[in-house]
PDB file as gemmi writes it, atoms N, CA and C in Angstrom:
CRYST1    1.000    1.000    1.000  90.00  90.00  90.00 P 1                      
ATOM      1  N   MET A   1      47.139  38.921  29.041  1.00  0.00           N  
ATOM      2  CA  MET A   1      46.606  38.146  28.891  1.00  0.00           C  
ATOM      3  C   MET A   1      46.616  37.297  30.050  1.00  0.00           C  
ATOM      4  N   LYS A   2      47.733  37.086  30.678  1.00  0.00           N  
ATOM      5  CA  LYS A   2      47.869  35.995  31.704  1.00  0.00           C  
ATOM      6  C   LYS A   2      46.808  36.635  32.916  1.00  0.00           C  
ATOM      7  N   ALA A   3      46.793  37.912  33.182  1.00  0.00           N  
ATOM      8  CA  ALA A   3      45.418  38.798  34.104  1.00  0.00           C  
ATOM      9  C   ALA A   3      44.434  38.117  33.527  1.00  0.00           C  
ATOM     10  N   LYS A   4      44.092  38.274  32.356  1.00  0.00           N  
ATOM     11  CA  LYS A   4      42.565  37.798  32.101  1.00  0.00           C  
ATOM     12  C   LYS A   4      42.329  36.427  32.429  1.00  0.00           C  
ATOM     13  N   ARG A   5      43.284  35.447  32.150  1.00  0.00           N  
ATOM     14  CA  ARG A   5      43.348  34.226  32.130  1.00  0.00           C  
ATOM     15  C   ARG A   5      43.045  33.781  33.883  1.00  0.00           C  
ATOM     16  N   GLN A   6      44.096  34.298  34.583  1.00  0.00           N  
ATOM     17  CA  GLN A   6      43.941  34.638  36.148  1.00  0.00           C  
ATOM     18  C   GLN A   6      42.640  34.932  36.694  1.00  0.00           C  
ATOM     19  N   LYS A   7      41.967  36.035  36.196  1.00  0.00           N  
ATOM     20  CA  LYS A   7      40.841  36.669  36.702  1.00  0.00           C  
ATOM     21  C   LYS A   7      39.799  35.318  36.209  1.00  0.00           C  
ATOM     22  N   SER A   8      39.540  34.979  35.104  1.00  0.00           N  
ATOM     23  CA  SER A   8      38.706  33.992  34.800  1.00  0.00           C  
ATOM     24  C   SER A   8      38.770  32.588  35.371  1.00  0.00           C  
ATOM     25  N   ARG A   9      39.988  32.218  35.990  1.00  0.00           N  
ATOM     26  CA  ARG A   9      40.284  31.242  36.587  1.00  0.00           C  
ATOM     27  C   ARG A   9      39.519  30.997  37.984  1.00  0.00           C  
ATOM     28  N   GLU A  10      39.445  32.413  38.637  1.00  0.00           N  
ATOM     29  CA  GLU A  10      39.654  32.778  39.809  1.00  0.00           C  
ATOM     30  C   GLU A  10      38.041  32.975  40.032  1.00  0.00           C  
ATOM     31  N   SER A  11      37.461  33.541  39.072  1.00  0.00           N  
ATOM     32  CA  SER A  11      35.910  33.683  38.748  1.00  0.00           C  
ATOM     33  C   SER A  11      35.014  32.142  38.877  1.00  0.00           C  
ATOM     34  N   HIS A  12      36.134  31.354  38.122  1.00  0.00           N  
ATOM     35  CA  HIS A  12      35.490  30.167  37.936  1.00  0.00           C  
ATOM     36  C   HIS A  12      35.638  28.933  39.536  1.00  0.00           C  
ATOM     37  N   MET A  13      36.185  29.132  39.762  1.00  0.00           N  
ATOM     38  CA  MET A  13      36.865  28.593  41.095  1.00  0.00           C  
ATOM     39  C   MET A  13      35.691  29.283  42.263  1.00  0.00           C  
ATOM     40  N   LYS A  14      35.522  30.450  42.152  1.00  0.00           N  
ATOM     41  CA  LYS A  14      34.411  31.124  42.996  1.00  0.00           C  
ATOM     42  C   LYS A  14      32.912  30.230  42.513  1.00  0.00           C  
ATOM     43  N   CYS A  15      32.853  30.315  41.370  1.00  0.00           N  
ATOM     44  CA  CYS A  15      31.506  29.385  41.104  1.00  0.00           C  
ATOM     45  C   CYS A  15      31.500  27.922  41.503  1.00  0.00           C  
ATOM     46  N   HIS A  16      32.818  27.535  41.264  1.00  0.00           N  
ATOM     47  CA  HIS A  16      32.717  25.766  41.733  1.00  0.00           C  
ATOM     48  C   HIS A  16      32.464  25.978  43.155  1.00  0.00           C  
ATOM     49  N   GLN A  17      33.331  26.723  43.939  1.00  0.00           N  
ATOM     50  CA  GLN A  17      32.806  27.058  45.296  1.00  0.00           C  
ATOM     51  C   GLN A  17      31.426  27.102  45.739  1.00  0.00           C  
ATOM     52  N   LYS A  18      30.896  27.897  45.404  1.00  0.00           N  
ATOM     53  CA  LYS A  18      29.739  28.084  45.559  1.00  0.00           C  
ATOM     54  C   LYS A  18      28.583  27.048  45.086  1.00  0.00           C  
ATOM     55  N   LEU A  19      28.860  26.348  43.832  1.00  0.00           N  
ATOM     56  CA  LEU A  19      27.723  25.238  43.505  1.00  0.00           C  
ATOM     57  C   LEU A  19      28.259  24.087  44.208  1.00  0.00           C  
ATOM     58  N   GLN A  20      29.434  23.946  44.913  1.00  0.00           N  
ATOM     59  CA  GLN A  20      29.899  22.552  45.785  1.00  0.00           C  
ATOM     60  C   GLN A  20      29.300  22.980  47.067  1.00  0.00           C  
ATOM     61  N   ALA A  21      28.987  24.028  47.556  1.00  0.00           N  
ATOM     62  CA  ALA A  21      28.499  24.409  48.916  1.00  0.00           C  
ATOM     63  C   ALA A  21      26.544  23.949  48.725  1.00  0.00           C  
ATOM     64  N   ARG A  22      26.182  24.871  47.688  1.00  0.00           N  
ATOM     65  CA  ARG A  22      25.065  24.349  47.334  1.00  0.00           C  
ATOM     66  C   ARG A  22      24.699  22.639  47.242  1.00  0.00           C  
ATOM     67  N   ILE A  23      25.631  22.027  46.535  1.00  0.00           N  
ATOM     68  CA  ILE A  23      25.190  20.546  46.517  1.00  0.00           C  
ATOM     69  C   ILE A  23      25.298  19.767  48.091  1.00  0.00           C  
ATOM     70  N   GLN A  24      26.794  20.358  48.706  1.00  0.00           N  
ATOM     71  CA  GLN A  24      26.521  20.049  50.109  1.00  0.00           C  
ATOM     72  C   GLN A  24      25.108  20.160  50.860  1.00  0.00           C  
ATOM     73  N   GLU A  25      24.746  21.276  50.858  1.00  0.00           N  
ATOM     74  CA  GLU A  25      23.691  21.527  51.815  1.00  0.00           C  
ATOM     75  C   GLU A  25      22.582  20.829  51.420  1.00  0.00           C  
ATOM     76  N   THR A  26      22.316  20.715  49.942  1.00  0.00           N  
ATOM     77  CA  THR A  26      21.375  19.637  49.462  1.00  0.00           C  
ATOM     78  C   THR A  26      21.497  18.496  49.903  1.00  0.00           C  
ATOM     79  N   GLU A  27      22.704  17.762  49.934  1.00  0.00           N  
ATOM     80  CA  GLU A  27      22.757  16.467  50.418  1.00  0.00           C  
ATOM     81  C   GLU A  27      22.637  15.945  52.046  1.00  0.00           C  
ATOM     82  N   ASP A  28      23.179  17.304  52.641  1.00  0.00           N  
ATOM     83  CA  ASP A  28      22.582  17.743  54.045  1.00  0.00           C  
ATOM     84  C   ASP A  28      20.846  17.451  54.004  1.00  0.00           C  
ATOM     85  N   THR A  29      20.578  18.350  53.538  1.00  0.00           N  
ATOM     86  CA  THR A  29      18.952  18.179  53.760  1.00  0.00           C  
ATOM     87  C   THR A  29      18.071  16.868  53.147  1.00  0.00           C  
ATOM     88  N   ILE A  30      18.937  16.309  52.375  1.00  0.00           N  
ATOM     89  CA  ILE A  30      17.912  14.715  51.905  1.00  0.00           C  
ATOM     90  C   ILE A  30      18.437  13.869  53.143  1.00  0.00           C  
ATOM     91  N   GLN A  31      19.389  13.795  53.701  1.00  0.00           N  
ATOM     92  CA  GLN A  31      20.141  13.213  54.778  1.00  0.00           C  
ATOM     93  C   GLN A  31      19.109  13.438  56.000  1.00  0.00           C  
ATOM     94  N   GLU A  32      18.645  14.435  56.152  1.00  0.00           N  
ATOM     95  CA  GLU A  32      18.065  15.167  57.478  1.00  0.00           C  
ATOM     96  C   GLU A  32      16.594  14.440  57.055  1.00  0.00           C  
ATOM     97  N   LYS A  33      16.116  14.838  55.908  1.00  0.00           N  
ATOM     98  CA  LYS A  33      14.765  14.275  55.714  1.00  0.00           C  
ATOM     99  C   LYS A  33      14.653  12.765  55.486  1.00  0.00           C  
ATOM    100  N   HIS A  34      15.656  12.161  55.151  1.00  0.00           N  
ATOM    101  CA  HIS A  34      15.808  10.473  54.964  1.00  0.00           C  
ATOM    102  C   HIS A  34      15.904   9.648  56.607  1.00  0.00           C  
ATOM    103  N   LEU A  35      16.452  10.351  57.671  1.00  0.00           N  
ATOM    104  CA  LEU A  35      16.134  10.386  58.852  1.00  0.00           C  
ATOM    105  C   LEU A  35      14.630  10.507  59.437  1.00  0.00           C  
ATOM    106  N   ILE A  36      13.945  11.520  59.492  1.00  0.00           N  
ATOM    107  CA  ILE A  36      12.731  12.179  59.498  1.00  0.00           C  
ATOM    108  C   ILE A  36      11.681  10.793  59.017  1.00  0.00           C  
ATOM    109  N   ILE A  37      11.694  10.745  57.949  1.00  0.00           N  
ATOM    110  CA  ILE A  37      11.118   9.354  57.498  1.00  0.00           C  
ATOM    111  C   ILE A  37      11.353   8.100  57.971  1.00  0.00           C  
ATOM    112  N   GLU A  38      12.324   7.741  57.972  1.00  0.00           N  
ATOM    113  CA  GLU A  38      12.767   6.288  59.069  1.00  0.00           C  
ATOM    114  C   GLU A  38      12.276   6.633  60.475  1.00  0.00           C  
ATOM    115  N   ALA A  39      12.179   7.571  61.327  1.00  0.00           N  
ATOM    116  CA  ALA A  39      11.506   8.133  62.353  1.00  0.00           C  
ATOM    117  C   ALA A  39      10.022   7.895  62.244  1.00  0.00           C  
ATOM    118  N   LEU A  40       9.257   8.372  61.119  1.00  0.00           N  
ATOM    119  CA  LEU A  40       8.056   8.159  61.182  1.00  0.00           C  
ATOM    120  C   LEU A  40       7.694   6.684  60.722  1.00  0.00           C  
ATOM    121  N   VAL A  41       8.131   6.216  59.846  1.00  0.00           N  
ATOM    122  CA  VAL A  41       8.011   4.804  59.471  1.00  0.00           C  
ATOM    123  C   VAL A  41       7.942   3.785  60.783  1.00  0.00           C  
ATOM    124  N   GLU A  42       9.124   3.905  61.378  1.00  0.00           N  
ATOM    125  CA  GLU A  42       8.966   3.388  62.811  1.00  0.00           C  
ATOM    126  C   GLU A  42       8.159   3.668  63.826  1.00  0.00           C  
ATOM    127  N   GLU A  43       7.514   4.896  63.843  1.00  0.00           N  
ATOM    128  CA  GLU A  43       6.538   5.250  64.903  1.00  0.00           C  
ATOM    129  C   GLU A  43       5.170   4.958  64.209  1.00  0.00           C  
ATOM    130  N   LYS A  44       5.154   4.944  62.923  1.00  0.00           N  
ATOM    131  CA  LYS A  44       3.822   4.341  62.406  1.00  0.00           C  
ATOM    132  C   LYS A  44       3.809   2.765  62.666  1.00  0.00           C  
ATOM    133  N   ALA A  45       4.765   1.979  62.428  1.00  0.00           N  
ATOM    134  CA  ALA A  45       4.806   0.670  63.253  1.00  0.00           C  
ATOM    135  C   ALA A  45       4.135   0.406  64.549  1.00  0.00           C  
ATOM    136  N   ASN A  46       5.193   1.147  65.497  1.00  0.00           N  
ATOM    137  CA  ASN A  46       4.987   1.385  66.849  1.00  0.00           C  
ATOM    138  C   ASN A  46       3.389   1.256  66.926  1.00  0.00           C  
ATOM    139  N   LEU A  47       2.943   2.400  66.240  1.00  0.00           N  
ATOM    140  CA  LEU A  47       1.294   3.051  66.602  1.00  0.00           C  
ATOM    141  C   LEU A  47       0.449   1.612  66.149  1.00  0.00           C  
ATOM    142  N   LEU A  48       0.934   1.055  64.892  1.00  0.00           N  
ATOM    143  CA  LEU A  48       0.163  -0.089  64.374  1.00  0.00           C  
ATOM    144  C   LEU A  48      -0.079  -1.192  65.255  1.00  0.00           C  
ATOM    145  N   GLN A  49       0.959  -1.357  66.131  1.00  0.00           N  
ATOM    146  CA  GLN A  49       1.062  -2.679  66.913  1.00  0.00           C  
ATOM    147  C   GLN A  49       0.210  -2.100  68.088  1.00  0.00           C  
ATOM    148  N   THR A  50       0.348  -1.153  68.433  1.00  0.00           N  
ATOM    149  CA  THR A  50      -0.570  -0.523  69.956  1.00  0.00           C  
ATOM    150  C   THR A  50      -1.779  -1.021  69.488  1.00  0.00           C  
ATOM    151  N   ILE A  51      -2.439  -0.459  68.202  1.00  0.00           N  
ATOM    152  CA  ILE A  51      -3.536  -0.322  67.953  1.00  0.00           C  
ATOM    153  C   ILE A  51      -4.141  -1.979  67.871  1.00  0.00           C  
ATOM    154  N   GLN A  52      -3.410  -2.805  67.250  1.00  0.00           N  
ATOM    155  CA  GLN A  52      -3.407  -4.238  67.069  1.00  0.00           C  
ATOM    156  C   GLN A  52      -3.654  -4.627  68.654  1.00  0.00           C  
ATOM    157  N   ARG A  53      -2.662  -4.312  69.391  1.00  0.00           N  
ATOM    158  CA  ARG A  53      -2.765  -4.892  70.768  1.00  0.00           C  
ATOM    159  C   ARG A  53      -3.973  -4.410  71.566  1.00  0.00           C  
ATOM    160  N   LEU A  54      -4.575  -3.286  71.523  1.00  0.00           N  
ATOM    161  CA  LEU A  54      -5.685  -2.794  72.371  1.00  0.00           C  
ATOM    162  C   LEU A  54      -7.125  -3.373  71.575  1.00  0.00           C  
ATOM    163  N   GLN A  55      -6.699  -3.485  70.080  1.00  0.00           N  
ATOM    164  CA  GLN A  55      -8.064  -3.842  69.483  1.00  0.00           C  
ATOM    165  C   GLN A  55      -8.087  -5.822  70.030  1.00  0.00           C  
ATOM    166  N   GLU A  56      -6.940  -6.451  69.996  1.00  0.00           N  
ATOM    167  CA  GLU A  56      -7.050  -7.804  70.955  1.00  0.00           C  
ATOM    168  C   GLU A  56      -7.305  -7.887  72.109  1.00  0.00           C  
ATOM    169  N   ASP A  57      -7.239  -6.598  72.983  1.00  0.00           N  
ATOM    170  CA  ASP A  57      -7.534  -6.686  74.366  1.00  0.00           C  
ATOM    171  C   ASP A  57      -8.892  -6.521  74.588  1.00  0.00           C  
ATOM    172  N   ASN A  58      -9.763  -5.768  73.724  1.00  0.00           N  
ATOM    173  CA  ASN A  58     -11.065  -5.461  73.830  1.00  0.00           C  
ATOM    174  C   ASN A  58     -11.678  -6.268  72.841  1.00  0.00           C  
ATOM    175  N   GLY A  59     -11.337  -7.114  72.468  1.00  0.00           N  
ATOM    176  CA  GLY A  59     -12.072  -8.529  71.767  1.00  0.00           C  
ATOM    177  C   GLY A  59     -12.458  -8.380  70.401  1.00  0.00           C  
ATOM    178  N   ALA A  60     -11.988  -6.841  69.797  1.00  0.00           N  
ATOM    179  CA  ALA A  60     -12.326  -6.429  68.343  1.00  0.00           C  
ATOM    180  C   ALA A  60     -11.995  -7.731  67.432  1.00  0.00           C  
ATOM    181  N   PRO A  61     -12.789  -7.653  66.387  1.00  0.00           N  
ATOM    182  CA  PRO A  61     -12.379  -8.512  65.612  1.00  0.00           C  
ATOM    183  C   PRO A  61     -11.343  -8.400  64.743  1.00  0.00           C  
ATOM    184  N   ALA A  62     -10.483  -8.976  63.815  1.00  0.00           N  
ATOM    185  CA  ALA A  62      -9.142  -9.255  63.471  1.00  0.00           C  
ATOM    186  C   ALA A  62      -9.227  -8.042  62.599  1.00  0.00           C  
ATOM    187  N   PRO A  63      -8.539  -7.213  62.246  1.00  0.00           N  
ATOM    188  CA  PRO A  63      -8.140  -6.081  60.828  1.00  0.00           C  
ATOM    189  C   PRO A  63      -8.043  -6.718  59.894  1.00  0.00           C  
ATOM    190  N   PHE A  64      -8.301  -5.938  58.929  1.00  0.00           N  
ATOM    191  CA  PHE A  64      -8.611  -6.363  57.592  1.00  0.00           C  
ATOM    192  C   PHE A  64      -6.874  -6.240  57.124  1.00  0.00           C  
ATOM    193  N   ASP A  65      -6.629  -7.550  56.448  1.00  0.00           N  
ATOM    194  CA  ASP A  65      -5.340  -7.904  56.126  1.00  0.00           C  
ATOM    195  C   ASP A  65      -5.266  -7.234  54.504  1.00  0.00           C  
ATOM    196  N   ASP A  66      -3.964  -7.135  54.134  1.00  0.00           N  
ATOM    197  CA  ASP A  66      -3.868  -6.405  52.812  1.00  0.00           C  
ATOM    198  C   ASP A  66      -4.179  -7.378  51.624  1.00  0.00           C  
ATOM    199  N   GLU A  67      -3.961  -8.504  51.937  1.00  0.00           N  
ATOM    200  CA  GLU A  67      -4.121  -9.511  51.030  1.00  0.00           C  
ATOM    201  C   GLU A  67      -5.299  -9.506  50.490  1.00  0.00           C  
ATOM    202  N   TRP A  68      -5.483  -8.930  49.017  1.00  0.00           N  
ATOM    203  CA  TRP A  68      -6.490  -9.107  48.195  1.00  0.00           C  
ATOM    204  C   TRP A  68      -6.991 -10.272  47.359  1.00  0.00           C  
ATOM    205  N   GLU A  69      -7.903 -10.928  47.600  1.00  0.00           N  
ATOM    206  CA  GLU A  69      -8.722 -12.229  47.004  1.00  0.00           C  
ATOM    207  C   GLU A  69      -9.460 -11.608  45.445  1.00  0.00           C  
ATOM    208  N   GLU A  70      -8.416 -12.123  44.638  1.00  0.00           N  
ATOM    209  CA  GLU A  70      -8.975 -12.029  43.588  1.00  0.00           C  
ATOM    210  C   GLU A  70     -10.600 -12.704  43.081  1.00  0.00           C  
ATOM    211  N   GLU A  71     -11.648 -12.286  43.022  1.00  0.00           N  
ATOM    212  CA  GLU A  71     -12.691 -12.647  42.410  1.00  0.00           C  
ATOM    213  C   GLU A  71     -12.561 -13.500  40.973  1.00  0.00           C  
ATOM    214  N   PRO A  72     -13.189 -14.927  40.874  1.00  0.00           N  
ATOM    215  CA  PRO A  72     -12.961 -15.356  39.528  1.00  0.00           C  
ATOM    216  C   PRO A  72     -13.255 -14.732  38.295  1.00  0.00           C  
ATOM    217  N   GLU A  73     -12.403 -14.915  37.345  1.00  0.00           N  
ATOM    218  CA  GLU A  73     -12.825 -13.777  36.104  1.00  0.00           C  
ATOM    219  C   GLU A  73     -14.127 -14.068  35.534  1.00  0.00           C  
ATOM    220  N   GLU A  74     -14.628 -15.219  36.003  1.00  0.00           N  
ATOM    221  CA  GLU A  74     -16.151 -15.346  35.066  1.00  0.00           C  
ATOM    222  C   GLU A  74     -17.101 -14.528  35.692  1.00  0.00           C  
ATOM    223  N   THR A  75     -17.006 -14.242  37.292  1.00  0.00           N  
ATOM    224  CA  THR A  75     -17.773 -13.454  37.971  1.00  0.00           C  
ATOM    225  C   THR A  75     -17.664 -12.088  37.848  1.00  0.00           C  
ATOM    226  N   ARG A  76     -16.489 -11.591  37.336  1.00  0.00           N  
ATOM    227  CA  ARG A  76     -15.991 -10.405  37.246  1.00  0.00           C  
ATOM    228  C   ARG A  76     -16.466 -10.056  35.968  1.00  0.00           C  
ATOM    229  N   LYS A  77     -16.682 -10.511  35.018  1.00  0.00           N  
ATOM    230  CA  LYS A  77     -17.096 -10.429  33.558  1.00  0.00           C  
ATOM    231  C   LYS A  77     -18.372 -10.443  33.814  1.00  0.00           C  
ATOM    232  N   LYS A  78     -19.053 -11.338  34.354  1.00  0.00           N  
ATOM    233  CA  LYS A  78     -20.775 -11.379  34.406  1.00  0.00           C  
ATOM    234  C   LYS A  78     -21.140  -9.948  35.065  1.00  0.00           C  
ATOM    235  N   LYS A  79     -20.172  -9.283  36.122  1.00  0.00           N  
ATOM    236  CA  LYS A  79     -20.630  -8.310  36.534  1.00  0.00           C  
ATOM    237  C   LYS A  79     -20.688  -7.052  36.017  1.00  0.00           C  
ATOM    238  N   GLU A  80     -19.211  -6.966  35.005  1.00  0.00           N  
ATOM    239  CA  GLU A  80     -19.175  -5.983  33.564  1.00  0.00           C  
ATOM    240  C   GLU A  80     -20.360  -6.038  32.814  1.00  0.00           C  
ATOM    241  N   MET A  81     -21.076  -7.426  32.699  1.00  0.00           N  
ATOM    242  CA  MET A  81     -21.866  -7.337  31.753  1.00  0.00           C  
ATOM    243  C   MET A  81     -23.197  -6.553  31.891  1.00  0.00           C  
ATOM    244  N   ARG A  82     -23.476  -7.089  33.420  1.00  0.00           N  
ATOM    245  CA  ARG A  82     -24.572  -6.327  34.002  1.00  0.00           C  
ATOM    246  C   ARG A  82     -24.501  -4.962  33.940  1.00  0.00           C  
ATOM    247  N   VAL A  83     -23.602  -4.427  34.130  1.00  0.00           N  
ATOM    248  CA  VAL A  83     -23.353  -2.775  34.015  1.00  0.00           C  
ATOM    249  C   VAL A  83     -23.719  -2.175  33.066  1.00  0.00           C  
ATOM    250  N   PHE A  84     -23.734  -2.905  31.694  1.00  0.00           N  
ATOM    251  CA  PHE A  84     -23.877  -2.429  30.494  1.00  0.00           C  
ATOM    252  C   PHE A  84     -25.502  -2.811  29.930  1.00  0.00           C  
ATOM    253  N   LEU A  85     -26.042  -3.654  30.740  1.00  0.00           N  
ATOM    254  CA  LEU A  85     -27.272  -3.900  30.583  1.00  0.00           C  
ATOM    255  C   LEU A  85     -28.346  -2.926  31.146  1.00  0.00           C  
TER     256      LEU A  85                                                      
END                                                                             
């Protein structure tokens, strides 16, 4: 009986070690991807600054900003009504 328990325990430990190794590998992969994403975000910001600077140097109109102006509710409803007519 002790031999069976010992074998079961060893099997469990091997399984646990394999699982821990897979978890560590996954965490390492996630960390690598996170660093890549950070680098890409920084590169994007630098490229946007370069584009903006070049546009300003060439006298291009101001770029479209992300702020969206909502049209009044009444105007939107009138447009929707025209679609159905």
